[in-house]
TIBA-826936 format. One record per residue: residue in three letters; x negated, y, z of N, C-alpha, C in turn. Coordinates in steps of 0.1 Angstrom, whole numbers, always signed. Layout:
<sites>
SITE residuo    nx    ny    nz   cax   cay   caz    cx    cy    cz
SITE     ALA     X     Y     Z     X     Y     Z     X     Y     Z
...
</sites>
This chain:
<sites>
SITE residuo    nx    ny    nz   cax   cay   caz    cx    cy    cz
SITE     MET  +107  +103  -155  +101  +102  -141   +93  +116  -140
SITE     LYS   +94  +120  -128   +87  +131  -125   +75  +127  -116
SITE     LEU   +63  +134  -121   +49  +131  -113   +50  +140  -100
SITE     LYS   +44  +135   -91   +41  +141   -77   +32  +152   -79
SITE     ASN   +22  +151   -86   +12  +162   -87    +7  +163  -101
SITE     PRO   +15  +169  -110   +11  +171  -125    +2  +182  -125
SITE     ILE    -8  +183  -135   -18  +192  -135   -11  +204  -143
SITE     GLN   -12  +217  -138    -7  +228  -144   -18  +239  -149
SITE     ILE   -18  +245  -159   -25  +256  -163   -17  +267  -165
SITE     GLN   -24  +278  -162   -19  +292  -164   -25  +297  -177
SITE     PRO   -17  +305  -184   -24  +311  -197   -35  +319  -192
SITE     CYS   -45  +321  -203   -57  +330  -201   -53  +346  -200
SITE     ARG   -60  +352  -193   -60  +365  -192   -71  +372  -200
SITE     VAL   -70  +380  -210   -80  +384  -217   -80  +400  -217
SITE     ASN   -91  +407  -213   -90  +421  -214  -103  +425  -222
SITE     GLN  -104  +438  -223  -116  +443  -232  -130  +440  -226
SITE     THR  -130  +439  -213  -144  +437  -207  -146  +423  -202
SITE     LYS  -137  +416  -199  -137  +402  -194  -131  +393  -197
SITE     MET  -132  +379  -198  -124  +370  -201  -123  +360  -190
SITE     ASP  -113  +357  -184  -111  +345  -174  -101  +337  -177
SITE     LEU  -103  +325  -174   -95  +312  -179   -93  +306  -165
SITE     PHE   -81  +305  -161   -76  +299  -147   -69  +286  -149
SITE     PHE   -73  +276  -141   -65  +264  -138   -60  +265  -124
SITE     GLU   -49  +261  -122   -42  +260  -108   -47  +271  -100
SITE     ASP   -60  +276   -97   -64  +285   -86   -68  +299   -95
SITE     PRO   -59  +307   -95   -62  +320  -103   -72  +330   -94
SITE     THR   -78  +326   -83   -90  +334   -77  -104  +328   -82
SITE     LEU  -104  +316   -90  -116  +312   -95  -118  +317  -110
SITE     PRO  -131  +325  -112  -132  +327  -125  -139  +317  -133
SITE     CYS  -138  +320  -147  -144  +310  -157  -158  +312  -154
SITE     THR  -165  +302  -161  -180  +302  -159  -185  +309  -172
SITE     SER  -176  +312  -181  -181  +320  -193  -174  +333  -192
SITE     GLN  -181  +345  -194  -177  +358  -196  -183  +363  -208
SITE     SER  -175  +373  -213  -181  +382  -223  -177  +396  -222
SITE     THR  -185  +404  -226  -184  +420  -226  -186  +424  -241
SITE     PRO  -176  +428  -248  -176  +432  -261  -185  +446  -262
SITE     LYS  -193  +448  -272  -200  +459  -274  -197  +465  -286
SITE     THR  -197  +477  -289  -192  +485  -301  -204  +484  -310
SITE     GLY  -202  +484  -322  -214  +484  -332  -219  +470  -337
SITE     HIS  -213  +460  -330  -218  +447  -335  -206  +439  -342
SITE     GLU  -207  +434  -352  -196  +429  -361  -199  +414  -362
SITE     ASP  -211  +410  -361  -215  +395  -362  -221  +390  -349
SITE     SER  -219  +378  -346  -225  +372  -335  -239  +369  -337
SITE     GLN  -247  +372  -326  -262  +368  -329  -266  +361  -316
SITE     MET  -274  +353  -318  -279  +345  -308  -294  +344  -309
SITE     SER  -303  +349  -301  -317  +348  -303  -322  +341  -289
SITE     GLU  -334  +334  -293  -340  +325  -282  -353  +330  -282
SITE     ASP  -357  +336  -271  -370  +340  -267  -376  +331  -257
SITE     THR  -388  +325  -261  -394  +317  -253  -406  +325  -247
SITE     ASP  -406  +326  -232  -416  +332  -227  -429  +324  -223
SITE     HIS  -426  +312  -220  -436  +303  -218  -435  +289  -221
SITE     ASP  -443  +280  -222  -442  +268  -228  -436  +259  -215
SITE     SER  -425  +253  -219  -419  +244  -208  -425  +233  -204
SITE     SER  -432  +227  -213  -441  +216  -211  -451  +216  -200
SITE     ILE  -454  +227  -196  -465  +230  -185  -456  +235  -173
SITE     GLY  -443  +235  -173  -436  +238  -161  -431  +252  -159
SITE     LYS  -432  +258  -171  -428  +274  -172  -414  +273  -176
SITE     SER  -408  +285  -175  -395  +287  -179  -392  +294  -192
SITE     SER  -380  +290  -198  -376  +298  -210  -364  +307  -209
SITE     SER  -361  +317  -216  -348  +323  -215  -340  +324  -227
SITE     VAL  -326  +325  -227  -319  +325  -239  -310  +338  -237
SITE     SER  -309  +346  -248  -300  +358  -246  -289  +357  -257
SITE     VAL  -276  +359  -254  -265  +358  -262  -258  +372  -264
SITE     THR  -256  +376  -278  -249  +390  -278  -235  +384  -281
SITE     GLU  -227  +396  -278  -211  +393  -278  -206  +390  -292
SITE     ILE  -193  +383  -290  -185  +377  -302  -175  +389  -303
SITE     PRO  -171  +392  -314  -160  +402  -318  -146  +396  -311
SITE     GLU  -139  +407  -305  -126  +405  -297  -116  +395  -307
SITE     HIS  -114  +397  -319  -105  +389  -325  -109  +375  -327
SITE     HIS  -124  +373  -330  -128  +359  -330  -128  +352  -316
SITE     THR  -130  +360  -307  -129  +354  -292  -115  +351  -288
SITE     SER  -107  +360  -293   -92  +356  -289   -87  +343  -297
SITE     SER   -91  +341  -309   -88  +329  -315   -94  +316  -309
SITE     SER  -108  +319  -306  -114  +307  -300  -107  +305  -285
SITE     ILE  -103  +315  -280   -96  +312  -266   -83  +305  -268
SITE     ASN   -76  +309  -278   -64  +302  -282   -65  +288  -285
SITE     GLY   -74  +286  -293   -79  +272  -297   -82  +263  -285
SITE     ILE   -90  +268  -277   -95  +262  -263   -82  +261  -255
SITE     SER   -75  +271  -254   -62  +270  -245   -55  +258  -249
SITE     SER   -51  +259  -264   -42  +247  -270   -48  +234  -268
SITE     ARG   -61  +231  -269   -67  +218  -266   -67  +216  -252
SITE     VAL   -69  +225  -243   -66  +222  -228   -54  +217  -224
SITE     GLN   -43  +226  -231   -30  +222  -227   -26  +208  -234
SITE     GLY   -31  +205  -245   -29  +190  -251   -36  +180  -240
SITE     LEU   -47  +182  -237   -54  +174  -227   -47  +173  -215
SITE     VAL   -40  +184  -209   -33  +183  -197   -20  +175  -200
SITE     GLU   -14  +178  -210    -1  +170  -213    -4  +155  -215
SITE     LYS   -17  +151  -220   -20  +138  -221   -23  +131  -208
SITE     ILE   -30  +140  -199   -32  +134  -186   -20  +132  -178
SITE     ASN   -11  +142  -180    +3  +141  -172   +12  +128  -178
SITE     GLY    +8  +127  -191   +17  +116  -198   +11  +102  -192
SITE     SER    -2  +102  -191   -10   +90  -186    -5   +88  -171
SITE     ARG    -4   +99  -163    +1   +98  -150   +15   +91  -150
SITE     THR   +22   +98  -159   +37   +94  -158   +38   +78  -161
SITE     SER   +28   +74  -171   +29   +61  -176   +23   +51  -165
SITE     ASP   +13   +56  -157    +8   +49  -146   +18   +47  -134
SITE     GLN   +25   +57  -131   +35   +57  -122   +47   +47  -125
SITE     LYS   +50   +47  -138   +60   +36  -143   +55   +22  -142
SITE     VAL   +41   +20  -146   +36    +6  -144   +37    +1  -128
SITE     MET   +32   +13  -121   +32    +8  -105   +46    +8  -100
SITE     ASP   +55   +13  -105   +69   +12  -100   +74    -1  -104
SITE     SER   +70    -6  -117   +75   -18  -123   +67   -30  -115
SITE     PHE   +55   -27  -112   +47   -36  -105   +53   -39   -91
SITE     GLN   +57   -28   -84   +63   -29   -70   +76   -36   -71
SITE     GLU   +85   -32   -82   +98   -40   -82   +95   -57   -85
SITE     ASN   +87   -58   -93   +84   -73   -95   +78   -80   -83
SITE     LEU   +70   -73   -74   +64   -78   -63   +74   -80   -54
SITE     VAL   +83   -70   -51   +94   -72   -41  +103   -84   -44
SITE     GLU  +106   -85   -58  +115   -96   -62  +105  -110   -59
SITE     LYS   +95  -111   -63   +85  -123   -59   +86  -126   -45
SITE     VAL   +84  -115   -35   +84  -117   -21   +99  -122   -17
SITE     LYS  +108  -117   -22  +121  -122   -18  +124  -134   -22
SITE     GLY  +119  -139   -34  +120  -153   -37  +114  -162   -28
SITE     VAL  +101  -160   -24   +93  -166   -16   +98  -168    -2
SITE     CYS  +104  -156    +3  +110  -156   +17  +123  -166   +16
SITE     GLN  +129  -166    +5  +142  -173    +4  +138  -188    +5
SITE     GLN  +128  -193    -3  +122  -206    -4  +116  -210   +10
SITE     MET  +111  -201   +18  +106  -204   +32  +117  -207   +40
SITE     LYS  +128  -199   +40  +140  -200   +48  +146  -214   +46
SITE     GLU  +148  -216   +33  +154  -231   +28  +145  -241   +35
SITE     HIS  +133  -241   +33  +122  -251   +39  +124  -251   +53
SITE     MET  +125  -240   +60  +127  -238   +75  +140  -246   +78
SITE     TYR  +151  -243   +71  +163  -251   +76  +162  -265   +73
SITE     THR  +156  -269   +62  +154  -283   +60  +146  -290   +72
SITE     VAL  +137  -285   +77  +128  -288   +89  +138  -289  +100
SITE     TYR  +145  -279  +102  +153  -278  +113  +163  -289  +114
SITE     GLU  +168  -292  +102  +178  -305  +101  +173  -318  +104
SITE     GLU  +159  -320   +99  +151  -331  +101  +148  -332  +115
SITE     ASN  +144  -323  +121  +141  -321  +136  +153  -325  +143
SITE     SER  +163  -318  +140  +176  -319  +146  +181  -334  +148
SITE     SER  +178  -341  +139  +182  -356  +137  +174  -364  +146
SITE     GLU  +160  -361  +147  +152  -368  +154  +155  -364  +169
SITE     VAL  +155  -352  +173  +159  -347  +185  +173  -354  +191
SITE     GLN  +182  -355  +182  +193  -361  +186  +193  -376  +190
SITE     VAL  +185  -382  +182  +181  -396  +186  +176  -398  +200
SITE     LYS  +165  -389  +200  +156  -389  +213  +167  -384  +225
SITE     LEU  +175  -376  +225  +185  -372  +233  +195  -384  +237
SITE     GLN  +199  -391  +228  +206  -403  +229  +199  -412  +238
SITE     GLU  +186  -414  +235  +179  -425  +244  +177  -420  +257
SITE     LEU  +174  -406  +258  +173  -401  +272  +186  -402  +280
SITE     PHE  +198  -400  +272  +211  -400  +281  +213  -414  +284
SITE     GLU  +209  -425  +276  +211  -440  +280  +202  -444  +292
SITE     VAL  +189  -439  +290  +181  -441  +303  +185  -434  +316
SITE     LEU  +191  -421  +315  +196  -415  +327  +208  -422  +332
SITE     GLU  +217  -428  +324  +228  -434  +327  +225  -448  +334
SITE     ASN  +213  -456  +328  +209  -467  +336  +203  -463  +348
SITE     CYS  +196  -452  +351  +191  -448  +362  +201  -444  +373
SITE     THR  +212  -439  +369  +225  -436  +377  +229  -448  +382
SITE     LYS  +231  -458  +373  +238  -471  +378  +228  -478  +387
SITE     LEU  +215  -478  +385  +206  -485  +393  +205  -477  +407
SITE     SER  +207  -463  +407  +206  -457  +418  +219  -461  +427
SITE     ASN  +229  -461  +421  +242  -466  +427  +242  -480  +433
SITE     GLU  +236  -489  +424  +235  -504  +429  +224  -503  +442
SITE     LEU  +215  -496  +441  +205  -495  +453  +211  -490  +464
SITE     LEU  +219  -478  +463  +227  -474  +474  +237  -483  +480
SITE     GLU  +244  -491  +471  +253  -501  +477  +243  -513  +483
SITE     ALA  +233  -515  +478  +226  -527  +484  +219  -521  +498
SITE     SER  +216  -509  +497  +211  -502  +510  +221  -502  +521
SITE     GLN  +234  -499  +517  +244  -497  +526  +248  -513  +532
SITE     ALA  +248  -521  +522  +251  -536  +527  +240  -541  +537
SITE     LEU  +226  -536  +533  +216  -543  +545  +218  -534  +557
SITE     ALA  +221  -522  +556  +224  -516  +568  +235  -521  +576
SITE     SER  +246  -523  +569  +258  -531  +577  +255  -545  +582
SITE     LEU  +246  -552  +574  +242  -565  +578  +233  -564  +591
SITE     SER  +223  -555  +590  +214  -553  +601  +221  -549  +613
SITE     LYS  +231  -540  +611  +239  -535  +624  +247  -548  +627
SITE     SER  +253  -556  +621  +261  -567  +625  +253  -577  +631
SITE     LEU  +240  -579  +626  +230  -588  +634  +226  -582  +648
SITE     ALA  +223  -570  +648  +219  -564  +661  +230  -564  +670
SITE     ILE  +243  -565  +666  +256  -565  +675  +256  -579  +680
SITE     SER  +254  -588  +672  +256  -603  +673  +244  -607  +684
SITE     GLN  +233  -604  +682  +222  -606  +691  +224  -599  +706
SITE     THR  +228  -587  +706  +233  -581  +719  +244  -590  +726
SITE     SER  +253  -595  +719  +265  -603  +725  +260  -617  +728
SITE     GLU  +252  -622  +721  +246  -636  +726  +237  -635  +738
SITE     SER  +229  -623  +740  +221  -622  +750  +229  -619  +763
SITE     LEU  +239  -615  +763  +248  -612  +774  +254  -623  +780
</sites>
């Protein structure tokens, strides 16, 4: 699996007067610099205390240079340790990506399963509701059929009354004459 943003380091550049170590951005120099001086074979470190720091005064430290061959081996050691750490970080990132991919796959499968269960439940509810609706529709059709029969009977009765009323009106007019 390939990482989206692996850490990359570039090899150190060492010259006689300056040492720079670059990670990803070659324009940023290291925080440590050394300038070899001729005539010094051992590294020396002297600490000069100008003032007592307990009363708020400052102290200074001066470091003389390390010989080139010792510096070069230290740089190589640091470089190889950094490379090992970078590889470890990239390995962890690859592992994290695999875990996330696995989690995502499992989550998708779980969601698919839950959706399928919901569909099945929905269809079961549809079937139950369809049966109830069918019964109610049958009752409604029976009521409508009875309404149609009653409406027809009422129309026939109304027509019979109108005919009777007309007959009575004619018979009254003929008797009055």
